[in-house]
C-alpha positions as semicolon CSV with decimal commas, in nm:
position;residue;x (nm);y (nm);z (nm)
1;M;1,017;-0,502;0,049
2;N;0,897;-0,853;-0,008
3;F;0,542;-0,925;-0,115
4;D;0,432;-1,064;0,223
5;L;0,537;-0,742;0,398
6;F;0,355;-0,547;0,126
7;L;0,036;-0,736;0,208
8;E;0,082;-0,660;0,580
9;K;0,129;-0,289;0,502
10;L;-0,185;-0,291;0,287
11;K;-0,375;-0,439;0,580
12;E;-0,227;-0,178;0,816
13;A;-0,340;0,092;0,572
14;S;-0,686;-0,068;0,549
15;L;-0,648;-0,093;0,172
16;S;-0,749;-0,376;-0,054
17;K;-0,534;-0,467;-0,353
18;E;-0,804;-0,320;-0,578
19;E;-0,800;0,013;-0,391
20;F;-0,420;0,022;-0,407
21;I;-0,435;-0,033;-0,783
22;K;-0,696;0,241;-0,819
23;Y;-0,497;0,498;-0,619
24;T;-0,153;0,422;-0,764
25;K;-0,266;0,332;-1,117
26;V;-0,041;0,024;-1,107
27;N;-0,134;-0,236;-1,366
28;P;-0,305;-0,534;-1,195
29;N;-0,076;-0,774;-1,381
30;T;0,226;-0,589;-1,240
31;L;0,094;-0,644;-0,889
32;K;0,047;-1,013;-0,966
33;G;0,405;-1,024;-1,094
34;W;0,536;-0,898;-0,760
35;A;0,384;-1,204;-0,595
36;T;0,564;-1,458;-0,814
37;E;0,871;-1,653;-0,715
38;R;1,020;-1,578;-1,056
39;Q;1,030;-1,208;-0,968
40;G;1,166;-1,293;-0,623
41;R;0,843;-1,173;-0,458
42;K;0,992;-0,823;-0,458
43;V;0,797;-0,498;-0,451
44;P;0,951;-0,175;-0,589
45;H;1,111;0,061;-0,338
46;W;0,869;0,348;-0,401
47;I;0,582;0,137;-0,268
48;V;0,730;0,146;0,084
49;S;0,730;0,525;0,101
50;W;0,390;0,554;-0,068
51;L;0,230;0,323;0,189
52;E;0,402;0,498;0,481
53;L;0,275;0,837;0,360
54;Y;-0,075;0,697;0,303
55;I;-0,087;0,555;0,656
56;N;0,049;0,878;0,812
57;N;-0,197;1,095;0,620
58;K;-0,486;0,870;0,715
59;E;-0,391;0,899;1,084
60;K;-0,365;1,278;1,056
61;D;-0,706;1,297;0,888
62;I;-0,858;1,107;1,181
63;V;-0,702;1,350;1,430
64;I;-0,812;1,655;1,233
65;K;-1,171;1,529;1,212
66;A;-1,172;1,465;1,588
67;L;-1,040;1,814;1,663
68;K;-1,305;1,976;1,443
69;R;-1,585;1,820;1,650
């Protein structure tokens, strides 16, 4: 995943970079490194699955809360 797609996924998940860092315990400097041209603007592969699971769980939580009403 490139860094621009990562930012789009964060937006889709309604997460800020700070919240992502808090939940994943990724070093803030590591996140900054992903954004650099020197690193090829690449994000590790595990980030893709983590964000997909976060988004899916968030959607399920919304449905569960609606059903409980």
